[in-house]
C-alpha positions as CSV (number, residue, x, y, z in Angstrom):
1,M,0.0,0.0,0.0
2,S,1.3,3.4,-0.9
3,A,2.2,5.8,1.9
4,G,0.8,8.7,-0.1
5,F,3.7,11.0,0.9
6,T,7.3,11.4,-0.4
7,H,10.1,13.3,1.4
8,L,11.7,15.7,-1.0
9,H,14.2,17.6,1.2
10,V,16.7,15.2,2.8
11,H,20.3,15.6,3.8
12,T,22.5,12.6,3.9
13,Q,26.1,12.1,5.2
14,Y,27.1,13.8,1.9
15,S,26.0,17.1,3.2
16,L,29.4,17.0,4.9
17,L,29.4,17.7,8.7
18,D,25.7,18.7,8.4
19,G,23.7,15.6,7.3
20,A,23.7,12.5,9.5
21,I,21.7,10.0,7.4
22,R,23.4,7.1,5.9
23,I,21.8,6.0,2.6
24,P,21.3,2.3,3.4
25,D,19.5,3.4,6.7
26,L,17.4,5.8,4.8
27,L,16.3,3.2,2.3
28,E,15.5,0.8,5.2
29,K,13.4,3.5,6.9
30,C,11.5,4.1,3.6
31,K,10.6,0.4,3.5
32,E,9.5,0.5,7.1
33,Y,7.2,3.4,6.4
34,G,5.9,2.0,3.1
35,M,7.2,4.8,1.1
36,E,7.8,4.0,-2.6
37,S,10.1,7.0,-3.5
38,I,12.4,9.5,-1.8
39,A,14.7,12.3,-2.7
40,I,18.2,13.3,-1.5
41,T,19.0,17.0,-1.6
42,D,22.6,17.4,-0.2
43,H,23.9,20.9,0.3
44,G,25.7,22.3,-2.8
45,S,26.9,18.9,-4.0
46,M,26.0,15.8,-5.9
47,Y,28.6,13.5,-4.1
48,G,25.9,11.0,-3.0
49,A,23.9,10.7,-6.2
50,L,25.5,7.5,-7.5
51,E,25.4,5.5,-4.2
52,F,21.9,6.6,-3.7
53,Y,20.6,5.8,-7.2
54,V,22.2,2.3,-7.3
55,K,21.1,1.3,-3.8
56,A,17.5,2.7,-4.1
57,K,17.0,0.8,-7.4
58,K,18.2,-2.4,-5.7
59,A,15.9,-1.8,-2.9
60,G,12.9,-1.2,-5.1
61,I,12.5,2.4,-4.1
62,K,12.3,5.2,-6.7
63,P,15.2,7.6,-6.3
64,I,14.7,11.2,-6.9
65,V,18.2,12.9,-7.3
66,G,18.3,16.4,-6.1
67,C,20.5,19.1,-4.6
68,E,19.9,22.0,-2.2
69,F,21.9,24.7,-4.1
70,Y,23.3,27.8,-2.7
71,V,22.3,30.8,-4.8
72,A,24.3,34.0,-4.7
73,P,22.3,37.2,-3.8
74,R,23.5,38.7,-7.1
75,D,26.3,37.4,-9.5
76,R,28.0,34.2,-8.5
77,R,31.4,35.7,-9.3
78,E,30.8,38.6,-6.9
79,K,32.6,37.5,-3.6
80,K,30.9,39.8,-1.0
81,V,28.1,39.8,1.6
82,V,24.8,41.4,0.3
83,N,22.4,42.6,3.0
84,G,23.9,40.1,5.5
85,N,23.8,37.2,3.1
86,T,26.4,35.3,1.1
87,A,23.8,32.8,-0.4
88,F,20.2,31.6,-0.4
89,H,19.0,28.1,-0.5
90,L,17.0,26.5,-3.3
91,V,16.0,22.8,-3.6
92,L,16.2,21.4,-7.2
93,L,15.1,17.9,-8.2
94,A,15.9,16.1,-11.5
95,M,12.7,14.9,-13.3
96,N,14.7,13.0,-16.0
97,H,18.1,12.4,-17.5
98,T,18.3,16.0,-18.9
99,G,17.6,17.4,-15.4
100,Y,20.2,15.1,-13.8
101,K,22.8,16.4,-16.3
102,N,21.9,20.0,-15.6
103,L,22.2,19.4,-11.8
104,M,25.6,18.0,-12.4
105,K,26.6,21.0,-14.5
106,M,25.4,23.5,-12.0
107,A,27.0,21.7,-9.2
108,S,30.4,22.0,-11.1
109,I,29.8,25.8,-11.9
110,A,29.1,26.4,-8.2
111,Q,32.4,24.9,-7.2
112,F,34.6,26.4,-9.9
113,E,33.0,29.8,-10.4
114,G,30.8,30.7,-7.6
115,F,32.7,29.5,-4.5
116,Y,32.5,32.0,-1.6
117,Y,32.3,30.3,1.8
118,R,30.2,27.7,-0.1
119,P,29.7,26.5,-3.7
120,R,27.1,28.9,-5.2
121,I,25.2,29.4,-8.5
122,D,23.1,32.4,-9.5
123,M,20.0,33.3,-11.5
124,E,21.9,33.3,-14.8
125,V,23.0,29.7,-14.3
126,L,19.5,28.7,-13.3
127,K,18.0,30.3,-16.5
128,E,20.5,28.4,-18.7
129,N,20.1,25.0,-17.0
130,H,16.6,24.8,-15.7
131,E,15.4,22.1,-18.2
132,G,14.2,18.8,-16.6
133,I,14.2,20.2,-13.1
134,I,11.6,20.9,-10.4
135,A,12.4,23.8,-8.0
136,L,11.2,24.1,-4.4
137,S,11.5,27.4,-2.5
138,A,13.5,25.7,0.3
139,C,13.7,26.5,4.1
140,L,13.7,29.8,6.0
141,H,17.0,30.4,4.2
142,G,15.3,30.3,0.7
143,Q,15.0,33.8,-0.8
144,V,11.2,33.9,-1.0
145,P,10.8,32.7,2.7
146,W,13.6,35.1,3.7
147,L,11.9,38.0,2.1
148,I,8.6,37.2,3.8
149,N,10.4,37.0,7.1
150,Q,11.9,40.4,6.3
151,N,8.3,41.7,6.1
152,D,8.9,42.6,2.4
153,P,5.9,40.9,0.6
154,D,6.4,42.9,-2.6
155,A,10.0,41.7,-3.0
156,A,8.9,38.1,-2.1
157,K,6.2,38.3,-4.8
158,K,8.7,39.6,-7.4
159,K,11.2,36.8,-6.7
160,A,8.5,34.2,-6.8
161,L,7.4,35.4,-10.2
162,E,11.0,35.4,-11.4
163,M,11.2,31.8,-10.4
164,K,7.9,31.0,-12.0
165,E,9.1,32.6,-15.2
166,I,12.1,30.2,-15.3
167,F,10.4,27.0,-14.2
168,G,6.7,27.6,-14.9
169,D,4.5,25.1,-13.1
170,R,7.7,23.2,-11.9
171,F,8.2,25.7,-9.2
172,Y,6.7,24.9,-5.8
173,F,6.4,26.8,-2.4
174,E,7.9,24.6,0.4
175,L,5.9,24.5,3.7
176,Q,7.6,23.2,6.7
177,E,6.4,22.4,10.3
178,N,9.5,22.4,12.4
179,G,8.7,24.3,15.7
180,I,10.7,27.4,14.7
181,A,8.8,30.6,15.5
182,D,9.6,32.4,12.2
183,Q,8.3,29.4,10.2
184,Q,4.6,30.0,10.9
185,P,4.3,33.6,9.5
186,V,6.4,32.4,6.5
187,N,4.0,29.5,5.9
188,D,1.1,32.0,6.0
189,G,2.9,34.2,3.6
190,L,3.6,31.4,1.2
191,K,-0.1,30.2,1.4
192,A,-1.3,33.8,0.4
193,L,1.2,34.0,-2.4
194,S,0.3,30.5,-3.6
195,K,-3.4,31.6,-4.1
196,E,-2.4,34.9,-5.7
197,L,0.3,33.5,-8.1
198,D,-1.2,30.0,-8.6
199,I,2.0,28.3,-7.4
200,K,1.5,25.0,-5.7
201,L,2.5,24.1,-2.0
202,V,4.5,21.1,-1.1
203,A,5.2,19.8,2.4
204,T,8.8,18.9,3.4
205,N,10.7,18.3,6.6
206,D,14.3,19.3,5.8
207,C,15.7,16.1,7.3
208,H,19.1,16.1,8.7
209,Y,19.0,12.9,10.8
210,L,17.0,9.8,10.7
211,N,15.3,9.5,14.2
212,K,14.3,12.1,16.6
213,D,16.5,10.7,19.3
214,E,19.6,11.5,17.1
215,A,19.2,15.2,17.3
216,Y,22.0,15.5,20.0
217,A,24.3,13.4,17.8
218,H,23.6,15.8,15.0
219,E,24.5,18.8,17.3
220,V,27.8,17.2,18.0
221,L,28.3,16.9,14.2
222,L,27.7,20.7,13.8
223,C,30.1,21.4,16.6
224,I,32.8,19.5,14.5
225,Q,31.9,21.7,11.5
226,M,32.1,24.9,13.4
227,N,35.2,23.9,15.5
228,K,33.2,24.5,18.7
229,T,32.6,22.5,21.8
230,I,29.2,21.3,22.9
231,N,29.4,23.5,25.9
232,D,29.9,26.7,23.9
233,P,26.8,28.8,24.4
234,K,27.5,30.7,21.2
235,R,27.7,27.7,18.9
236,F,25.6,27.3,16.0
237,R,22.6,24.9,16.7
238,F,19.2,24.0,15.3
239,S,16.5,25.3,17.6
240,T,14.3,22.3,17.5
241,D,14.6,18.4,17.3
242,E,12.1,18.1,14.5
243,F,14.5,17.7,11.6
244,Y,14.2,13.9,11.4
245,L,12.7,11.5,8.8
246,K,9.1,11.7,9.9
247,S,6.7,9.0,8.9
248,P,4.0,9.8,6.3
249,D,1.4,9.7,9.2
250,E,3.4,12.2,11.2
251,M,3.7,14.5,8.2
252,K,-0.1,14.2,7.4
253,R,-0.9,15.2,11.0
254,A,1.6,18.1,10.9
255,F,0.0,19.4,7.7
256,H,-3.6,18.7,8.5
257,H,-4.1,22.5,7.8
258,C,-3.0,22.0,4.2
259,P,-3.6,18.5,3.0
260,E,-2.9,19.5,-0.6
261,S,0.8,20.0,0.3
262,I,1.1,16.3,1.2
263,T,-0.8,15.2,-2.0
264,T,1.6,17.4,-4.1
265,T,4.6,15.5,-3.0
266,Q,3.4,12.5,-5.2
267,E,3.7,14.6,-8.3
């Protein structure tokens, strides 16, 4: 029986020192939950694509190859901070072989041309390589959510229309339920824009670890990344323990206010 939900925003161990999910464990969990497909969207890289594809096929689970790209605020070659940002997040998923090749190309451009703290692309790269790709607006660090959070609805609308112009109906607004205070007004803003601009909503959980009880282990991983100790009050940390691979039933309960965002994951 189909679970009726697919996770489309998942960070594996290939999101180096940030994701704590091993691919075989991920596929095992999919089987446990009765999920027929899953995406991986590692930060700025495609390192895990081959292992994921081969092992998912073997496990009888449909692999959706993706990447959470870093998008420069302006030009990828411009190495400076703009309004406090060096990059925004954008989740891209391959629909077919053309899309996969475009993801690989963009990941290479990000490393060789756009690197500034992180591998980055820009809008020019997106416009040239969007074919065969679905785009999701990402987490609170996505540009549309960030602009909503900055109380700038006009700029958020303008950016959403720019993305829709590139991707057409392949651009989706990403809703999350993670217990972060800023998420609720962002979700409300995305729902309003969804109605106004006819852009579909999709539910994700930005998974960084497999089970809820691994949140502390993930904090340790982040400490290694930032060269901090677990006792450092100023260290970077996630503010909730909700970024795990939730079951389809948990996701359906969390998004009871917007059931269509669950259904849309099946597209």
